[in-house]
C-alpha positions in Angstrom: -4.7 18.5 8.7 -4.4 15.0 10.2 -7.4 15.5 12.5 -9.6 16.3 9.4 -8.5 13.0 7.8 -9.2 11.0 10.9 -12.7 12.5 11.3 -13.6 11.2 7.8 -12.5 7.6 8.5 -15.4 6.6 10.9 -17.9 8.3 8.6 -16.6 6.4 5.6 -16.6 3.1 7.4 -20.2 3.7 8.5 -21.3 4.8 5.1 -19.6 2.1 3.0 -22.0 -0.8 4.1 -25.0 1.4 3.3 -23.7 2.2 -0.1 -22.8 -1.5 -0.7 -26.4 -2.6 0.2 -27.9 0.0 -2.1 -25.7 -1.0 -5.0 -26.4 -4.7 -4.4 -30.2 -4.0 -4.4 -29.9 -2.0 -7.6 -27.8 -4.7 -9.4 -30.2 -7.4 -8.2 -33.2 -5.5 -9.5 -31.5 -5.4 -12.9 -30.1 -8.9 -13.2 -32.0 -10.9 -10.6 -31.2 -12.0 -7.0 -29.9 -15.5 -8.0 -27.3 -14.1 -10.5 -26.3 -11.3 -8.1 -25.7 -13.8 -5.2 -23.8 -16.1 -7.5 -21.7 -13.2 -8.8 -20.9 -12.0 -5.3 -19.9 -15.5 -4.2 -17.7 -16.0 -7.3 -15.9 -12.7 -6.7 -15.4 -13.6 -3.0 -13.9 -17.0 -4.0 -11.6 -15.3 -6.5 -10.4 -12.9 -3.8 -9.7 -15.8 -1.4 -7.7 -17.6 -4.1 -5.7 -14.4 -4.8 -5.0 -14.0 -1.1 -4.0 -17.6 -0.7 -1.8 -17.6 -3.8 0.0 -14.3 -3.1 -0.4 -14.5 0.7 2.1 -13.7 3.4 5.1 -13.7 1.0 4.0 -10.4 -0.6 3.4 -8.7 2.7 6.7 -10.1 4.2 8.7 -8.7 1.2 7.0 -5.3 1.5 7.7 -5.2 5.3 11.4 -6.2 4.6 11.9 -3.4 2.2 10.2 -1.0 4.6 12.4 -2.1 7.5 15.6 -1.5 5.5 14.3 1.9 4.3 14.6 1.1 0.6 11.9 1.8 -2.0 10.0 -1.4 -2.8 10.8 -2.8 -6.2 8.1 -3.0 -8.8 7.4 -6.8 -8.3 7.3 -6.4 -4.5 4.8 -3.5 -4.8 2.7 -5.4 -7.4 2.5 -8.5 -5.2 1.5 -6.3 -2.2 -1.2 -4.6 -4.3 -2.5 -8.0 -5.5 -2.7 -9.2 -1.9 -4.6 -6.1 -0.8 -6.9 -6.3 -3.8 -7.6 -9.9 -3.0 -8.5 -9.0 0.5 -10.9 -6.3 -0.8 -12.6 -8.9 -3.0 -13.5 -11.2 -0.2 -16.3 -9.3 1.6 -19.4 -9.2 -0.6 -20.1 -5.9 -2.3 -19.6 -4.3 -5.6 -18.1 -0.9 -4.5 -15.1 -2.6 -2.8 -14.8 -4.9 -5.8 -14.4 -1.9 -8.1 -11.8 -0.4 -5.8 -10.0 -3.8 -5.8 -10.0 -3.8 -9.6 -8.0 -0.5 -9.4 -5.3 -2.4 -7.5 -5.4 -5.5 -9.8 -5.6 -4.1 -13.3 -2.3 -3.5 -15.0 -3.2 -0.1 -16.5 -4.4 1.4 -13.1 -1.8 -0.3 -10.9 1.1 2.2 -11.6 -0.9 5.0 -9.9 -1.4 3.1 -6.7 2.1 1.5 -6.9 3.7 5.0 -6.9 1.7 6.0 -3.8 2.6 2.7 -2.1 6.3 3.1 -2.8 6.4 6.7 -1.5 4.5 5.6 1.6 6.8 2.7 2.3 9.9 5.0 2.1 8.3 7.6 4.3 7.4 5.0 7.0 10.6 3.0 6.9 13.9 3.8 8.5 16.2 5.5 6.0 19.8 4.5 6.0 22.2 6.9 4.2 25.8 6.2 3.4 28.0 9.3 3.1 30.8 9.1 0.5 34.3 10.0 1.9 35.4 13.6 1.6 37.8 13.9 -1.3 39.7 16.6 0.6 40.3 14.3 3.6 38.4 16.4 6.2 37.5 14.6 9.4 34.5 16.8 9.9 32.6 15.7 6.8 31.1 17.8 4.0 29.9 21.3 4.5 27.1 23.2 2.8 26.3 26.9 2.7 24.3 26.6 5.9 27.1 24.8 7.8 28.2 21.2 8.3 25.6 18.4 7.6 24.2 16.7 10.6 24.0 12.9 10.5 22.1 11.2 13.3 23.3 7.7 14.3 26.1 5.9 16.1 29.5 7.6 16.2 32.5 5.4 15.9 35.9 7.0 16.7 38.8 6.4 14.4 42.0 5.6 16.3 
């Protein structure tokens, strides 16, 4: 399954600039080249302002929650999506700008935020604390399939 996804990435990366140029030409034929160039420049500047404003702090907060293995909080995920959306606005083109709007608009952001939070938890290291056994067993809890296996450092009680 992963090899199928990887094969589409180069094709999409090669096809995207062609689609962007076609869309720019179509828009320019409708509203004029001067207005189209001014619009693309304004959108790129807005993206640069977003990236500068949100910047490294958003990415650092997301990386911190990933390294701890916790699900990113809603504000952390929103800042990360704003940062990525701003990055997508910088290169000129209307297709990537529409995709960036999906990340920036409040009514479409929850869909992407849910995906981002699930991805961050899957990629991060998960730390689990096991509550003490109420029966006082030194071997931990058991389930129908046998004792639970916990990977990590073992510290002996003396």
